[in-house]
C-alpha positions, 0 to 999 in steps of 0.5 A: 842692125837694129833690132827692130830690123832683126824683129821684122826680118825674123818675122817674114822669114817665118811668114814665108816659111808658113806659105811655104808650108801652105803652098806645098801641103795644098800641091795636090788640091792646087792641082785639080782646083786652081789648075782647072779655074785657070784654064777656064778663065784663059779659055772662056772669053765671056762671063755667061750661063755656061762659064758659071756652069763650068766654074760650078762643076770644077768647085764641086769636084774639089769638094767645096760643098754643093750648098757653099758652091751655090752660094759662092756662084749666086755672090760672083753673078751679084758682083760681075752684074754689080761691077759690070765685069765682061772679062773672066780674067777681072773675075779672078780676084773677086773669087779669090776675095769671096773664098776669104770671106767664106773661110773668115765666117763671122770673124771670131778669133780662130786662136786657141783659148789658153788660161793665162793663169792656170792649166789650159785643158784641150780636148780632142774628139773624132772618130777613129782613123782621122789623125786624132793622136798624131794631132795631139803629139803634134801640139804638145811639140808645138807647146813645148817649142813655145816653152810650156809644161805639158802633159797628156792624157790617154782617154782612147781606152777601147781601141786596141793600141790607142794608148801605146800610140800616144805614148809613142807620140809622148816619148817623140814630144818629150812629155808625159801620158797619164794612162790606166789599162785598156778598157778603163772608165775614159772619165777616170782617167781625165779624173787622174790626168788633171789632178796630176796636171795640178799636182805638177802645175803644166801649162797644158793638158791635152786629152785624147778621147774615143772616136766610137761612132757606131753607138753614137747615144753612148759615146756623147754620153762619155764626152758629156760625162768628162766634160762634167769631171774636167770642169768639177776640178777646173772651173772653166775647162775644157778650153776648147774641145776640138774636132780632128777631121780627116780632109782626105774623106772629103764630104765624109768629113763635113757629115761627121762634123755634122754628127758631133756638132755642137752637141758634144761641145765642139769649139773648134775644128783641125783639118789633118792629111791636107797634103795627101789630098786633092779634096782641099776645098773641104775646108771652105764646106765645112767651115762655111757650113759649120759655123765652127772656126778651123784652128789648125791643119795638117800639112805634112808627116813632120812635127811642125806640120801642124799649123795654125789655120790663117784663110789668107795663107790657104787661099793665097797658097791655093791660088799661087801663080795663078795670074790676076789674084792679087799677088805681086811677085816683086814684092 
């Protein structure tokens, strides 16, 4: 077998595995969204106001978000008029196409910004309980699998057990954690971590932060201070500030995204616990309303269940098995 054939087969195998993970992770959302859409498109024999009203209700029920749904329905109405579509089944691939457009946004690069010549610093923000520490542990493991050296910074010094939780994930991933005592100044932890990262010459430094929204002003000031400390030690860092959101909280996740917003320097989003919720439509709402790229999604409990977000994989998995979605099962 030629090298190029083996390479093609390896890529195909990995793509199939990722597609499978997306399909499994979106099973609950598919049951409340896709199954109902399929039933609607089969039962209704014509595209009229009643059809659009029911489609609107289904999409909102899957937490796609009112503003996003209204815009989507308006776009679909325009396509129906332009293409003179009468049969609902002809609208199915157009719905998939429009959802993909919403998820792609303005087409910015959703891959992580890495420093090819020095230490890449990634800061994680988000309220408590969203899976921030778990995400850091899984990403550390992912980088290790890629042959990169990784260090973790335990910057959440306020929540009881946060430092120990990060150390457990550090042990699982096989990476060290830089920490201080509970109640320490998070910026001081970051200073120590950056200095240690430089000393060891590591490739990636992943930084945890506290997630207290009770006093938003203090939190934002704390994040600004952390940014200043990191930037002073490594110009251009942090290279990414990722906001971690729990997809299972639906519209609440969208509100959190707006609360943090760009004021905290957020460059991308991570949506966790997609496998445990039927509210996967929130990914579409957040992506569309926040104008921030979704970098990763959590599709399960295993180490490799944190996946890079791919709009096509997402929509393909969401509408897997829906007739007329442009999928050729024979390929």
